[in-house]
N, C-alpha and C positions, 0 to 999 in steps of 0.2 A: 532467515525469517520465512515464514510461510508465504509464499507469493509475496512477497516479503517486503518489505521495506518501506517506506517513507511516510512520515507524519506531516502535518501542515503547520504553518506558523502564523503568528499573529502580527498584523500590521500595526496594532496599537494595543496597549494594555487595557483590558476591561475585566470586570469581575466574573462574568459568567461565560459558559460555553453553550453554543446552540448547534444548529444542524449542519451546514457544509458550505464552504466557499469554492469559488471557481478557480481552476488553474488549467489552462490549455497548454500542453507542452509541445513546443515547436520542435519537431525532430525527436521527441522523447520516446517514441514507440520502440526505438532500438535499444533502450536501456534494459538491463537485466533486472529481475524482479526485486532483489533486495533494495537497490537504490530507487526503483520505481515506486514501490509502495511507501517508502519513507517520504519521498517528495510529495506523493499524493496526500498523505496524512498531514504533512506540514501545510499544504495548500488548503486542505479542507478546514482545519481549525481556524486559520486566519480569517476566512470569510464567514465562518459560522458565527463568530462573535459580532462581526459587522452587521450581519443580516438581521439580528434582533432589533437593532435600532434604526436601520436604514432599509427596511424591507421594501419600501415603495420606490426606491431609486435603483437604477442600474449602475454598477460600479466596476471600474477597470483598474488593473495594475499590470505593470510589466517588470521583468526582472530576470534573474539568472538562478538556476538551481543545479546542483550536482550531487554526486555521491560516489562512494566506494562500494564496489560490488563483490561481496564475499559470498562464496557458495559452498555447499556441503559435498558437491561431487568430488570424486577422487582426482587429484592433480589438476584441479580447475584453476585457471589463471585469473587472479583477482584483477579487476579493472576499475579505472576511474572514469566516470562519465559526467558530462555536463551539457546543458542546453539552455537557450533563452526560453522564457515562459511568458504567457499572457493569461491573466486571470479575469474572470467575469462572474458577477453575481447579480442576477436579475430577480424580479418579483416572482416569476414562475419557473425559471430555469437556472441551473447552476452547473457550470462547467469546471471540472477540476482534473488537472493532470491529463490523463488519457481517458477521461470519463465524463459523463453528463448525468445530472439528476433532473427529473421533472418533479416539482414540488406539489404535493397533495395537501388537502385540508388537514389541519391539526386537530387533535382531540385532547383538550386540556394541555398538560405539559408534554404531550407526546407528539412529535412530528413524523410525517411519513413521506418517503420519496420512492419514485421508480428510478432505478439506476441502470445505466449501461457503462461498462468500464473495460478498457483494454488493459490486460495485465501481461506485462512482458516477463516471461519466464521460460523454462525449458533450456535447450542448448543445441548447438551444432556439434557434429562429431569432431570437428577440429578444435573445439574449446579445451580439450583435454586429451592427453595421450591415451588415457584409459577408455575414453569414449569412441575411439576410432573403430569403425565398423558398425557403429550404432546408427540407426536412422535418426535424422534430426527430429527434435521435439519442438513443435511450433507454439508460439504465444497465441492467445485467443481473446476475443471480445466476450465479456460475461454480462448477463442481464439478470435483473431481479429487483429486489426492493430492500429498503432499510427503514427501521423505526428507531427514533432517538427520544429518550426520556431524560430530562434534566431538572435538577434542583439546584439550590444554592451550594450544596456540598459536593455534588457529583454529576457526571454525565454518563449515561449508559446507552449504548447503541447495539442493535442487532441487525446483521446484514445477511441476506441469503441470495446466492447467485448461481446461475447455471451457464454452461459453456454454449454460447449462441453460435459459435463457428463449428462446433461439433468435432474439434480436434481431439480432445480428451473424452468427450461425451460425459464429462464430470459435473459435479455439483459441490458447492462449498457453503459453509455457514460460519459467521464470525460474531463473537460477542466481545465488546470492548468497554472498559470502564476507565475513565480518566477525570482529571480535574486540574484546572489552571490556577496557579498561585502567582500573584503579582507582587513586585517590589519596585516601585517607581517605574522606570522605563523598561524593566526586565520582567519576563514572564517565564515560569517553569511549569511544565505539564507532564507529570508522570502518567504512565498508562500500563494497564495489564490487558492482554488480549488472549483469547482462546479461539482457534479456528479449526473446525472439523472439515476434512476433505474426504470425499467418498473413494471407493476402491477404483473406480474408473480413472479418477485424477491421479491417484498414487501409481496405478499400473502404467499410465501413459508417461508420466514424468520420471518415474523411478523404477519401472519394471524393465525386464530384459526378455525380449521375445525369443522364440526358439531359433530363429535365423540369426540372432545376435550373440549367441553363446560362443565363447572361446575359452581357452585355458585361463582360469582365474576369474572368469566372468560367467557365472552359472545362470541358468534360467531362473527368472523371478517374476512372480505375479503379485501385484500389490493388493492391499486391503485398506479399508477406511481407517483413519487415524485422527488424532487431535494434536495440533501444534500449539505451543504456548509461548507468548512473547512478553517481555518486559522492556520498557523503554522510557526515555525522557526527551522532551523537546524544550529547547531554550530559545527565547526570542528577545530581541532588543530593539527598541525604538530609538534609532540614531538621531533623528530629527523629524519634524513634521513630514509625514508621507514617506519617510525612508525607514526601512526595517531590514534586519538581518536575522537569520535563524541558524540553529545547529540542532541536529537530532541524532540520538544514539538508540539502537535497539538490538536486542538479542532474542532469537527464536529457538526454542528447544524443539527439535523435530520429534514427531510421534514415532512409536515403535515400528510401524509398517514402513516408514521411510528410512529409519536408522538401520533396519535389517536388509535394505537393498544392497547388492554388491557394488552399485555405482556410488555409494555414499561412504565417506571416510570420517566424517565429523558428525556429532550429534547436535551441534549448535551452529546456527547461521547468523551472522552479524550484518547490520546495516548502519551506514553513516551518511547523513545528509546535511547539506549546507546550502545557503543561498542568500539572495538579496532581492527586495521588492521595492518598487516605487509606486505609490498609490495615487491615482488621479482624483 
């Protein structure tokens, strides 16, 4: 998945989706991107629905979230990660995963947020035998904004971010459409996502510099591309204030990423799971 991975889950079944709940991952910055984004998405949607009816109250939850980290890099070792989490949803601020939103005034059915988000992606040269001799590619903190439009039938969100740590010097823009279907204590939220990443991002995370060229690993400079994702999140209200979730997602990498000599697969998968107790 493109920066990839984790969706958020719902603490209780409700009929509509709104803008984003808080999840602060304790120790979660070390997670790789596939599992990180899936957990972030799981966290955001759980609080988004709460925020509509409880916007004036600050809400907390604690729990555990984890995921399996599948990557498209050659010979990359898949990893299982997990960590405790604390969620927070306030009237003006929303913390989720490794990020934070500042809530801006809404215009009709459209909400606006300023967003800062640490996205764990990239690699160390020891993560794969094929990456040996490569310089490490570091994760970054990204800043920007998001607008979300919702109706009874669908939620549509647009997010634009830039690399605030200047590691990749890149920018990214994401468009997501989803809707939650409820059945008693269960909820099912399918989603479709398209994310554009610029040439600086692709060159940093998937490029090969002149000093990194060896036999079988040729020089490569990235170009901008679009990654597409399909996924589904499932949540279950076990009892009052107790919820579990499970999330599956698959991201088809854009051509400029698939063409990289560092990449052996064209699809990246994310699996997320967890439990929350709401105060």
